[in-house]
MDTraj code that builds the backbone (N, CA, C; nanometers):
import mdtraj as md
import numpy as np

residues = "UNK UNK UNK UNK UNK UNK UNK UNK UNK UNK UNK UNK UNK UNK UNK UNK UNK UNK UNK UNK UNK UNK UNK UNK UNK UNK UNK UNK UNK UNK UNK UNK UNK UNK UNK UNK UNK UNK UNK UNK UNK UNK UNK UNK UNK UNK UNK UNK UNK UNK UNK UNK UNK UNK UNK UNK UNK UNK UNK UNK UNK UNK UNK UNK UNK UNK UNK UNK UNK UNK UNK UNK UNK UNK UNK UNK UNK UNK UNK UNK UNK UNK UNK UNK UNK UNK UNK UNK UNK UNK UNK UNK UNK UNK UNK UNK UNK UNK UNK UNK UNK UNK UNK".split()
xyz = np.array([
    [0.8988, -0.3077, 0.9981],
    [0.8305, -0.3180, 0.8713],
    [0.9189, -0.2555, 0.7639],
    [0.9384, -0.3318, 0.6590],
    [1.0197, -0.2853, 0.5468],
    [0.9264, -0.2421, 0.4345],
    [0.9390, -0.1163, 0.3898],
    [0.8540, -0.0629, 0.2844],
    [0.9400, -0.0348, 0.1621],
    [0.9035, -0.0954, 0.0497],
    [0.9739, -0.0759, -0.0765],
    [0.8780, -0.0028, -0.1706],
    [0.9184, 0.1156, -0.2155],
    [0.8317, 0.1982, -0.2998],
    [0.8884, 0.2016, -0.4411],
    [0.8016, 0.1748, -0.5384],
    [0.8406, 0.1889, -0.6783],
    [0.7349, 0.2731, -0.7491],
    [0.7753, 0.3347, -0.8607],
    [0.6848, 0.4223, -0.9338],
    [0.6781, 0.3809, -1.0798],
    [0.5705, 0.4239, -1.1453],
    [0.5550, 0.3991, -1.2879],
    [0.4983, 0.5267, -1.3510],
    [0.5709, 0.5822, -1.4456],
    [0.5309, 0.7005, -1.5218],
    [0.5162, 0.8271, -1.4380],
    [0.5701, 0.8286, -1.3163],
    [0.5766, 0.9495, -1.2345],
    [0.7106, 0.9506, -1.1626],
    [0.7462, 1.0663, -1.1062],
    [0.8694, 1.0727, -1.0271],
    [0.8330, 1.0762, -0.8791],
    [0.9163, 1.0162, -0.7989],
    [0.8933, 1.0077, -0.6550],
    [0.9723, 1.1179, -0.5862],
    [0.9026, 1.2190, -0.5348],
    [0.9706, 1.3249, -0.4604],
    [0.9665, 1.2913, -0.3110],
    [1.0376, 1.3711, -0.2320],
    [1.0477, 1.3422, -0.0885],
    [0.9121, 1.3498, -0.0179],
    [0.8292, 1.4475, -0.0549],
    [0.6988, 1.4620, 0.0104],
    [0.6107, 1.3401, -0.0141],
    [0.6132, 1.2894, -0.1352],
    [0.5330, 1.1715, -0.1679],
    [0.5872, 1.0473, -0.0977],
    [0.7186, 1.0353, -0.0905],
    [0.7803, 0.9224, -0.0199],
    [0.7405, 0.9230, 0.1278],
    [0.7463, 1.0390, 0.1910],
    [0.7096, 1.0505, 0.3325],
    [0.5618, 1.0174, 0.3521],
    [0.4759, 1.0641, 0.2606],
    [0.3333, 1.0358, 0.2694],
    [0.3078, 0.8854, 0.2644],
    [0.3687, 0.8172, 0.1699],
    [0.3507, 0.6723, 0.1568],
    [0.4039, 0.6012, 0.2809],
    [0.5203, 0.6397, 0.3274],
    [0.5789, 0.5738, 0.4447],
    [0.4933, 0.5951, 0.5689],
    [0.4347, 0.7146, 0.5848],
    [0.3491, 0.7405, 0.7003],
    [0.2193, 0.6608, 0.6931],
    [0.1559, 0.6600, 0.5761],
    [0.0272, 0.5905, 0.5638],
    [0.0441, 0.4392, 0.5716],
    [0.1343, 0.3847, 0.4941],
    [0.1527, 0.2391, 0.4929],
    [0.2247, 0.1932, 0.6199],
    [0.3208, 0.2702, 0.6666],
    [0.3930, 0.2360, 0.7884],
    [0.3037, 0.2352, 0.9110],
    [0.1955, 0.3123, 0.9075],
    [0.1016, 0.3155, 1.0186],
    [0.0291, 0.1838, 1.0396],
    [0.0331, 0.0960, 0.9407],
    [-0.0304, -0.0349, 0.9548],
    [0.0423, -0.1238, 1.0541],
    [0.1656, -0.0886, 1.0866],
    [0.2441, -0.1680, 1.1806],
    [0.1811, -0.1774, 1.3179],
    [0.1001, -0.0784, 1.3550],
    [0.0369, -0.0818, 1.4871],
    [-0.0712, -0.1891, 1.4974],
    [-0.1198, -0.2381, 1.3828],
    [-0.2205, -0.3439, 1.3843],
    [-0.1578, -0.4827, 1.3931],
    [-0.0269, -0.4894, 1.3769],
    [0.0444, -0.6168, 1.3821],
    [0.1363, -0.6118, 1.5031],
    [0.1002, -0.6834, 1.6062],
    [0.1735, -0.6734, 1.7318],
    [0.2744, -0.7856, 1.7509],
    [0.2746, -0.8825, 1.6630],
    [0.3632, -0.9972, 1.6776],
    [0.5019, -0.9634, 1.6235],
    [0.6021, -0.9487, 1.7098],
    [0.7361, -0.9113, 1.6618],
    [0.8054, -1.0214, 1.5821],
    [0.7550, -1.1449, 1.5919],
    [0.8172, -1.2544, 1.5179],
    [0.7809, -1.2518, 1.3694],
    [0.6745, -1.1791, 1.3344],
    [0.6340, -1.1704, 1.1943],
    [0.7293, -1.0792, 1.1178],
    [0.7828, -1.1305, 1.0098],
    [0.8652, -1.0495, 0.9204],
    [0.7713, -0.9856, 0.8195],
    [0.7688, -0.8539, 0.8176],
    [0.6721, -0.7829, 0.7341],
    [0.7457, -0.7056, 0.6263],
    [0.7055, -0.7293, 0.5028],
    [0.7588, -0.6557, 0.3894],
    [0.6406, -0.6054, 0.3074],
    [0.6443, -0.4770, 0.2742],
    [0.5372, -0.4177, 0.1944],
    [0.6000, -0.3595, 0.0683],
    [0.5508, -0.4029, -0.0462],
    [0.5924, -0.3466, -0.1748],
    [0.4793, -0.2587, -0.2256],
    [0.5099, -0.1305, -0.2426],
    [0.4097, -0.0337, -0.2858],
    [0.4504, 0.0175, -0.4237],
    [0.3567, 0.0136, -0.5176],
    [0.3804, 0.0703, -0.6497],
    [0.2748, 0.1782, -0.6724],
    [0.3211, 0.2974, -0.7109],
    [0.2306, 0.4083, -0.7383],
    [0.2631, 0.4649, -0.8756],
    [0.1645, 0.5240, -0.9388],
    [0.1923, 0.5844, -1.0683],
    [0.0698, 0.6010, -1.1543],
    [0.0946, 0.6184, -1.2833],
    [-0.0093, 0.6294, -1.3843],
    [-0.0064, 0.5013, -1.4671],
    [-0.1232, 0.4502, -1.5057],
    [-0.1248, 0.3293, -1.5881],
    [-0.0534, 0.3485, -1.7222],
    [-0.0652, 0.4685, -1.7803],
    [0.0039, 0.4967, -1.9055],
    [0.0295, 0.6464, -1.9150],
    [0.1170, 0.6844, -2.0038],
    [0.1463, 0.8267, -2.0218],
    [0.0409, 0.8967, -2.1066],
    [-0.0363, 0.8210, -2.1820],
    [-0.1295, 0.8795, -2.2785],
    [-0.2734, 0.8385, -2.2492],
    [-0.3154, 0.8554, -2.1260],
    [-0.4515, 0.8172, -2.0893],
    [-0.5490, 0.9216, -2.1418],
    [-0.6520, 0.8803, -2.2096],
    [-0.7428, 0.9735, -2.2766],
    [-0.8342, 1.0487, -2.1817],
    [-0.8694, 0.9928, -2.0699],
    [-0.9663, 1.0571, -1.9811],
    [-0.8996, 1.1382, -1.8702],
    [-0.7808, 1.1882, -1.8928],
    [-0.7121, 1.2711, -1.7934],
    [-0.6166, 1.1897, -1.7082],
    [-0.5684, 1.2536, -1.6054],
    [-0.4736, 1.1883, -1.5144],
    [-0.5477, 1.0929, -1.4217],
    [-0.5196, 0.9663, -1.4360],
    [-0.5708, 0.8651, -1.3453],
    [-0.4498, 0.7984, -1.2812],
    [-0.4495, 0.7960, -1.1500],
    [-0.3384, 0.7396, -1.0749],
    [-0.3818, 0.6084, -1.0114],
    [-0.2828, 0.5269, -0.9776],
    [-0.3128, 0.4032, -0.9070],
    [-0.2097, 0.3810, -0.7979],
    [-0.2526, 0.3064, -0.6984],
    [-0.1635, 0.2623, -0.5911],
    [-0.1905, 0.1145, -0.5703],
    [-0.0846, 0.0398, -0.5525],
    [-0.0943, -0.1048, -0.5333],
    [0.0032, -0.1433, -0.4235],
    [-0.0403, -0.2306, -0.3345],
    [0.0467, -0.2742, -0.2259],
    [0.0357, -0.4250, -0.2077],
    [0.1495, -0.4881, -0.1889],
    [0.1584, -0.6308, -0.1579],
    [0.2309, -0.6421, -0.0246],
    [0.1622, -0.6965, 0.0755],
    [0.2183, -0.7071, 0.2102],
    [0.2372, -0.8539, 0.2445],
    [0.3587, -0.8887, 0.2837],
    [0.3881, -1.0244, 0.3275],
    [0.3989, -1.0252, 0.4788],
    [0.3114, -1.1026, 0.5403],
    [0.3155, -1.1210, 0.6860],
    [0.3416, -1.2684, 0.7086],
    [0.4616, -1.3004, 0.7512],
    [0.4969, -1.4408, 0.7643],
    [0.4901, -1.5070, 0.6280],
    [0.4025, -1.6039, 0.6104],
    [0.3873, -1.6712, 0.4827],
    [0.2639, -1.6270, 0.4058],
    [0.1913, -1.5290, 0.4570],
    [0.0659, -1.4840, 0.3960],
    [0.0887, -1.3573, 0.3149],
    [0.0228, -1.3493, 0.1979],
    [0.0322, -1.2315, 0.1117],
    [-0.1014, -1.1589, 0.1116],
    [-0.0991, -1.0311, 0.1504],
    [-0.2170, -0.9465, 0.1449],
    [-0.1948, -0.8466, 0.0320],
    [-0.2994, -0.8236, -0.0490],
    [-0.2832, -0.7387, -0.1668],
    [-0.4001, -0.6431, -0.1788],
    [-0.3704, -0.5181, -0.2168],
    [-0.4744, -0.4183, -0.2394],
    [-0.4297, -0.3272, -0.3521],
    [-0.5270, -0.2835, -0.4345],
    [-0.4974, -0.1837, -0.5364],
    [-0.6199, -0.0959, -0.5560],
    [-0.5953, 0.0277, -0.5999],
    [-0.7025, 0.1245, -0.6141],
    [-0.6617, 0.2277, -0.7172],
    [-0.7580, 0.2718, -0.7992],
    [-0.7355, 0.3772, -0.8981],
    [-0.8216, 0.4973, -0.8618],
    [-0.7668, 0.6188, -0.8834],
    [-0.8407, 0.7403, -0.8511],
    [-0.7792, 0.8575, -0.9262],
    [-0.8530, 0.9662, -0.9335],
    [-0.8011, 1.0881, -0.9964],
    [-0.6930, 1.1540, -0.9113],
    [-0.6951, 1.1270, -0.7805],
    [-0.5966, 1.1828, -0.6877],
    [-0.5082, 1.0698, -0.6352],
    [-0.3781, 1.0845, -0.6502],
    [-0.2847, 0.9797, -0.6088],
    [-0.2894, 0.9552, -0.4589],
    [-0.2973, 1.0612, -0.3810],
    [-0.2982, 1.0458, -0.2349],
    [-0.4242, 0.9732, -0.1871],
    [-0.5358, 0.9978, -0.2522],
    [-0.6594, 0.9274, -0.2184],
    [-0.6454, 0.7785, -0.2493],
    [-0.5822, 0.7462, -0.3598],
    [-0.5597, 0.6062, -0.3946],
    [-0.4727, 0.5378, -0.2895],
    [-0.3709, 0.6082, -0.2402],
    [-0.2819, 0.5520, -0.1378],
    [-0.3592, 0.5271, -0.0084],
    [-0.4434, 0.6217, 0.0311],
    [-0.5229, 0.6072, 0.1536],
    [-0.6212, 0.4908, 0.1401],
    [-0.6829, 0.4759, 0.0236],
    [-0.7766, 0.3654, 0.0019],
    [-0.7056, 0.2298, 0.0092],
    [-0.5844, 0.2229, -0.0435],
    [-0.5056, 0.0992, -0.0355],
    [-0.4735, 0.0683, 0.1099],
    [-0.4353, 0.1696, 0.1857],
    [-0.4071, 0.1489, 0.3279],
    [-0.5307, 0.0964, 0.4011],
    [-0.6472, 0.1554, 0.3733],
    [-0.7703, 0.1116, 0.4391],
    [-0.8038, -0.0337, 0.4055],
    [-0.7850, -0.0714, 0.2793],
    [-0.8119, -0.2095, 0.2388],
    [-0.7149, -0.3069, 0.3059],
    [-0.5878, -0.2702, 0.3131],
    [-0.4902, -0.3564, 0.3820],
    [-0.5250, -0.3693, 0.5302],
    [-0.5711, -0.2607, 0.5901],
    [-0.6097, -0.2651, 0.7312],
    [-0.7243, -0.3640, 0.7524],
    [-0.8245, -0.3622, 0.6639],
    [-0.9354, -0.4575, 0.6739],
    [-0.8848, -0.6012, 0.6586],
    [-0.7927, -0.6223, 0.5660],
    [-0.7398, -0.7571, 0.5451],
    [-0.6570, -0.8039, 0.6643],
    [-0.5814, -0.7134, 0.7250],
    [-0.5017, -0.7485, 0.8434],
    [-0.5926, -0.7894, 0.9580],
    [-0.6999, -0.7127, 0.9794],
    [-0.7927, -0.7456, 1.0874],
    [-0.8596, -0.8806, 1.0631],
    [-0.8941, -0.9098, 0.9384],
    [-0.9538, -1.0384, 0.9038],
    [-0.8518, -1.1510, 0.9251],
    [-0.7273, -1.1277, 0.8851],
    [-0.6197, -1.2257, 0.9010],
    [-0.5946, -1.2549, 1.0488],
    [-0.5932, -1.1508, 1.1301],
    [-0.5708, -1.1687, 1.2736],
    [-0.6840, -1.2462, 1.3379],
    [-0.8071, -1.2237, 1.2885],
    [-0.9207, -1.2974, 1.3421],
    [-0.9108, -1.4455, 1.3122],
    [-0.8646, -1.4801, 1.1945],
    [-0.8499, -1.6205, 1.1572],
    [-0.7356, -1.6847, 1.2344],
    [-0.6312, -1.6082, 1.2620],
    [-0.5153, -1.6622, 1.3336],
    [-0.5473, -1.6938, 1.4783],
    [-0.6375, -1.6152, 1.5357],
    [-0.6699, -1.6317, 1.6775],
    [-0.7535, -1.7547, 1.7072],
    [-0.8108, -1.8158, 1.6068],
    [-0.8974, -1.9326, 1.6291],
    [-0.8203, -2.0567, 1.6604],
])
top = md.Topology()
chain = top.add_chain()
for i, resn in enumerate(residues, 1):
    res = top.add_residue(resn, chain, resSeq=i)
    for name in ("N", "CA", "C"):
        top.add_atom(name, md.element.get_by_symbol(name[0]), res)
traj = md.Trajectory(xyz[None], top)
């Protein structure tokens, strides 16, 4: 699984990079087909530098499995919570995708 991380209006430190790679990379266990080429593009950050209601973070992920695109995004006051919610949504989509493939 190839994970590409980009940021917007924040800096990516090593701890945050490892967190994203562990959470999103953990989705690989739900995909057992080695022939599938998997690429995940993750974007994390703040929608703007001047948000009036405080720090609001977002996480967005686009996962390509073969020819299928799975997408999830989430906004939250805590960046790590947003990342976990995106992972959970992608996991639900993967399970749904696998169910359709098995038919």
